[in-house]
VEXDREN-2710 file (C-alpha; in Angstrom, 1 decimal):
% VEXDREN-2710
k/r/px/py/pz
1/MET/-31.2/-10.8/-34.0
2/THR/-28.0/-9.2/-32.8
3/ALA/-24.9/-11.5/-33.0
4/VAL/-23.0/-11.9/-29.7
5/PRO/-19.3/-11.3/-30.2
6/PHE/-17.2/-14.3/-29.7
7/TYR/-14.6/-13.9/-26.9
8/ASP/-11.2/-15.4/-27.7
9/SER/-8.5/-14.8/-25.1
10/ALA/-5.9/-16.2/-27.5
11/ALA/-6.6/-13.4/-30.0
12/GLN/-5.4/-10.7/-27.7
13/ARG/-2.2/-9.1/-28.9
14/HIS/-1.7/-6.7/-26.1
15/PRO/-2.9/-8.3/-22.8
16/MET/-1.5/-5.5/-20.6
17/LEU/-3.5/-2.8/-22.6
18/GLU/-6.6/-5.0/-22.8
19/GLY/-6.5/-5.5/-19.1
20/VAL/-6.5/-1.8/-18.5
21/LEU/-9.5/-1.3/-20.8
22/GLU/-11.3/-4.1/-19.0
23/LEU/-10.9/-2.4/-15.7
24/GLY/-12.6/0.7/-17.0
25/ARG/-15.6/-1.4/-18.0
26/TYR/-15.8/-3.1/-14.6
27/ARG/-15.2/-0.1/-12.4
28/ASP/-18.6/-0.5/-10.7
29/LEU/-17.5/-4.0/-9.6
30/LEU/-14.3/-2.5/-8.2
31/TRP/-16.2/0.0/-6.0
32/MET/-18.5/-2.8/-4.8
33/LEU/-15.5/-4.9/-3.8
34/VAL/-14.0/-2.0/-1.9
35/ALA/-17.3/-1.4/-0.1
36/LEU/-17.7/-5.1/0.6
37/SER/-14.1/-5.4/2.0
38/LEU/-14.7/-2.5/4.4
39/THR/-18.1/-3.9/5.5
40/VAL/-16.8/-7.5/6.1
41/ARG/-13.7/-6.2/7.8
42/TYR/-15.6/-4.3/10.5
43/LYS/-18.8/-6.4/10.7
44/ARG/-19.7/-7.4/14.2
45/SER/-16.9/-5.1/15.5
46/LEU/-17.7/-3.0/18.6
47/LEU/-15.7/0.0/17.2
48/GLY/-16.2/-0.7/13.5
49/LEU/-14.2/1.7/11.4
50/GLY/-12.8/3.1/14.7
51/TRP/-10.3/0.2/14.7
52/THR/-8.6/2.0/11.8
53/LEU/-8.0/4.9/14.2
54/VAL/-7.2/2.9/17.3
55/ASN/-4.7/0.5/15.9
56/PRO/-2.0/3.0/14.7
57/LEU/-2.6/5.2/17.7
58/LEU/-1.9/2.3/20.1
59/HIS/1.1/1.3/18.1
60/MET/2.4/4.9/18.1
61/LEU/1.8/5.2/21.9
62/VAL/3.9/2.1/22.6
63/LEU/6.7/3.2/20.3
64/THR/6.6/6.7/21.9
65/LEU/6.8/5.3/25.4
66/ALA/9.7/3.0/24.4
67/PHE/11.8/5.3/22.2
68/ALA/10.9/8.9/22.9
69/THR/13.6/9.1/25.6
70/LEU/16.2/7.6/23.3
71/PHE/15.4/9.6/20.2
72/GLY/13.6/12.6/21.6
73/ASP/16.6/15.0/21.4
74/GLN/17.1/14.2/17.7
75/LEU/13.4/14.0/16.8
76/PRO/11.2/16.6/18.4
77/ARG/7.4/16.0/18.1
78/TYR/8.3/12.3/18.1
79/PRO/4.6/11.1/18.0
80/VAL/4.1/12.8/14.6
81/TYR/7.3/11.3/13.3
82/VAL/6.4/7.8/14.4
83/LEU/2.7/7.9/13.3
84/THR/3.6/9.2/9.9
85/GLY/6.0/6.2/9.4
86/LEU/3.4/3.8/10.6
87/LEU/0.8/5.0/8.2
88/VAL/3.1/4.6/5.3
89/PHE/4.3/1.1/6.2
90/ASP/0.8/-0.1/7.2
91/PHE/-0.5/1.0/3.9
92/PHE/2.1/-1.0/2.0
93/SER/1.8/-4.0/4.3
94/GLN/-2.0/-4.1/4.3
95/THR/-2.3/-3.6/0.6
96/THR/0.1/-6.3/-0.5
97/THR/-1.3/-8.8/2.0
98/PHE/-4.9/-8.0/1.2
99/ALA/-4.2/-8.3/-2.5
100/MET/-3.1/-11.9/-2.0
101/ASN/-6.2/-12.6/0.1
102/GLN/-8.6/-10.9/-2.3
103/LEU/-7.3/-12.8/-5.4
104/SER/-7.4/-16.1/-3.6
105/TRP/-11.0/-15.4/-2.6
106/GLY/-11.9/-14.2/-6.1
107/THR/-10.7/-17.3/-7.9
108/SER/-13.9/-19.1/-7.0
109/LEU/-15.8/-16.4/-8.8
110/LEU/-13.4/-16.4/-11.8
111/GLY/-14.2/-20.1/-12.2
112/ARG/-17.9/-19.4/-12.7
113/VAL/-18.1/-16.1/-14.6
114/TYR/-15.6/-13.9/-16.4
115/VAL/-14.5/-10.7/-14.6
116/PRO/-11.1/-9.0/-14.9
117/ALA/-8.9/-10.6/-12.2
118/ALA/-7.2/-7.3/-11.6
119/VAL/-10.2/-5.9/-9.8
120/PHE/-9.3/-8.0/-6.7
121/PRO/-5.8/-6.6/-6.1
122/LEU/-7.1/-3.1/-7.1
123/SER/-9.8/-3.4/-4.4
124/ALA/-7.0/-3.9/-1.9
125/VAL/-5.5/-0.5/-2.8
126/GLY/-8.9/1.2/-2.7
127/THR/-9.6/-0.2/0.8
128/SER/-6.2/0.9/2.0
129/LEU/-6.7/4.4/0.6
130/VAL/-10.0/4.7/2.5
131/ASN/-8.3/3.5/5.7
132/LEU/-5.5/6.0/5.1
133/VAL/-7.9/8.9/4.8
134/VAL/-9.6/7.9/8.0
135/THR/-6.2/7.7/9.9
136/LEU/-5.3/11.2/8.8
137/VAL/-7.9/12.4/11.4
138/PRO/-5.9/11.3/14.5
139/LEU/-2.7/12.4/12.8
140/ALA/-4.1/15.9/12.4
141/LEU/-5.2/16.0/16.1
142/ILE/-1.7/14.9/17.2
143/MET/-0.1/17.5/15.0
144/ALA/-2.2/20.1/16.7
145/TRP/-1.5/18.8/20.2
146/VAL/2.3/18.9/19.8
147/ALA/2.2/22.2/17.8
148/ASN/3.6/20.6/14.7
149/PRO/4.3/23.2/11.9
150/VAL/1.8/23.2/9.1
151/GLY/2.6/24.7/5.7
152/TRP/1.7/24.7/2.0
153/ALA/3.9/21.6/1.5
154/LEU/1.0/19.5/2.6
155/LEU/-0.6/20.2/-0.8
156/PHE/2.2/18.1/-2.2
157/LEU/1.1/14.9/-0.4
158/PRO/-1.2/13.4/-3.1
159/LEU/1.7/12.8/-5.4
160/PRO/3.8/10.6/-3.0
161/VAL/0.6/8.9/-1.8
162/LEU/-0.1/8.0/-5.4
163/LEU/3.4/6.7/-5.8
164/LEU/3.0/4.6/-2.6
165/ALA/-0.3/3.2/-4.1
166/MET/1.5/2.3/-7.3
167/LEU/4.4/0.6/-5.5
168/SER/2.0/-1.3/-3.3
169/LEU/-0.1/-2.4/-6.3
170/GLY/2.9/-3.5/-8.2
171/PHE/4.1/-5.7/-5.4
172/GLY/0.5/-6.9/-4.8
173/PHE/0.1/-8.0/-8.4
174/VAL/3.3/-10.1/-8.2
175/LEU/2.6/-11.6/-4.7
176/ALA/-1.1/-12.4/-5.5
177/THR/-0.1/-14.2/-8.7
178/MET/2.6/-16.2/-6.9
179/ALA/0.5/-17.0/-3.9
180/LEU/-2.1/-18.8/-6.1
181/SER/0.6/-21.3/-7.1
182/PHE/2.7/-21.4/-3.8
183/ASN/0.7/-21.2/-0.6
184/ASP/3.8/-20.5/1.4
185/ILE/4.2/-17.1/-0.2
186/THR/1.7/-15.5/2.2
187/ASN/3.6/-16.7/5.3
188/MET/7.0/-15.9/3.8
189/TRP/5.8/-12.3/3.0
190/GLY/4.7/-11.8/6.6
191/VAL/8.3/-12.7/7.7
192/LEU/9.8/-10.4/5.1
193/LEU/7.5/-7.5/6.1
194/ARG/8.6/-7.8/9.7
195/ALA/12.3/-7.5/8.7
196/TRP/11.5/-4.7/6.3
197/TYR/9.7/-2.9/9.1
198/PHE/12.9/-2.7/11.2
199/LEU/15.0/-1.8/8.2
200/THR/12.9/1.3/7.5
201/PRO/13.3/4.4/9.6
202/ILE/9.9/4.4/11.2
203/MET/10.8/4.7/14.8
204/TYR/14.4/5.9/14.5
205/PRO/16.3/8.6/12.5
206/PRO/18.1/7.5/9.4
207/GLY/21.3/9.0/10.7
208/ILE/21.8/6.2/13.2
209/ILE/22.4/3.7/10.4
210/PRO/26.2/3.3/10.0
211/GLN/27.7/4.8/6.9
212/ARG/28.8/1.4/5.6
213/LEU/25.1/0.2/5.7
214/GLN/23.6/3.3/4.1
215/TRP/23.2/1.4/0.9
216/LEU/20.4/-0.5/2.6
217/LEU/18.4/2.7/2.9
218/ASP/19.3/3.7/-0.7
219/LEU/17.8/0.4/-2.0
220/ASN/14.7/0.6/0.2
221/PRO/11.8/2.1/-1.8
222/LEU/9.8/2.6/1.4
223/HIS/12.5/4.8/2.8
224/HIS/12.4/7.2/-0.1
225/LEU/8.6/7.3/-0.1
226/LEU/8.5/7.8/3.7
227/VAL/10.8/10.8/3.3
228/CYS/8.5/12.2/0.6
229/ILE/5.4/11.8/2.8
230/ARG/7.0/12.6/6.1
231/GLU/8.7/15.9/5.2
232/PRO/5.6/17.8/4.3
233/ILE/3.8/16.5/7.4
234/TYR/6.6/16.5/10.0
235/SER/8.8/19.4/8.8
236/GLY/6.4/21.4/6.7
237/THR/8.8/21.3/3.8
238/LEU/9.1/19.6/0.4
239/PRO/11.2/16.5/0.2
240/PRO/14.6/16.4/-1.4
241/PRO/14.3/15.9/-5.2
242/HIS/16.4/12.8/-5.3
243/HIS/14.0/11.0/-2.9
244/LEU/11.1/12.0/-5.1
245/ALA/12.8/10.8/-8.3
246/THR/13.8/7.5/-6.7
247/SER/10.3/7.0/-5.4
248/ALA/8.9/7.6/-8.9
249/VAL/11.3/5.2/-10.5
250/TRP/10.5/2.5/-8.0
251/ALA/6.7/3.0/-8.2
252/VAL/6.6/3.0/-12.0
253/PHE/9.0/0.0/-12.3
254/SER/7.1/-2.1/-9.8
255/LEU/3.7/-1.3/-11.2
256/LEU/4.8/-2.1/-14.8
257/LEU/6.6/-5.3/-13.8
258/GLY/3.7/-6.4/-11.6
259/TRP/1.1/-5.6/-14.3
260/TRP/3.1/-7.5/-16.9
261/TYR/3.5/-10.6/-14.7
262/PHE/-0.1/-10.5/-13.6
263/SER/-1.4/-10.0/-17.2
264/ALA/0.7/-12.8/-18.5
265/ARG/-0.9/-15.3/-16.1
266/ARG/-4.4/-13.9/-15.6
267/PHE/-6.1/-16.6/-17.7
268/GLU/-4.7/-19.3/-15.4
269/PHE/-6.4/-17.9/-12.3
270/ALA/-9.8/-19.6/-13.0
271/LEU/-8.0/-23.0/-13.1
272/GLN/-6.8/-22.4/-9.5
273/ALA/-10.4/-22.4/-8.1
END
């Protein structure tokens, strides 16, 4: 008779590393959660996955009608400029918010059977990546409609998208962990996201920010990531190196900090059920 190894959480010396190894063993569960999230989100919806296309397009249309006259001289092909910004911010907003919801939902499962808690925030990133790929279709159509330049710089996009996913996941780990103990975190994060939206150059050029307030952009990780993603799409050029370097620092730092905080408290999650 084969002996069943005894699982002792207190014996783990490197919880961050152990958590990464666990995710590899439970990758099938991760894909199932992503598929389930997409299915539940669009169940009984008339347009289904089409809402992923319609929502940013309607948002872009409203912003274009409202601000194209104001910023059109500085920002030609304004719909592409705005839609690119919306895709980046929506990815961050949806991933972090959904990470909190997913972990809150998953605590009932964690109280019954052991699974790595990190699969729930990670499934939020997977769902957002699928939505991002889908929304690239209308973006490509609008780029063709306004004759936006297309160049080899587009091949650079996977790198800043990866950094965006890392940043979002790092924030998601921290927020999901805190939300289990403090229910107000979800509502507070919604308010902070609204303020962050207006502090990020999504609908306006960065140059309109007064020089004395430029430090707000320098400290805004989404601004740097937006430049890294927007430049290849909107201008057909590679982003400035300092924006890429700052984005990488923010992404790695937030992911490591978030994973450390999440790993340190992951065995408490089942008690929150």
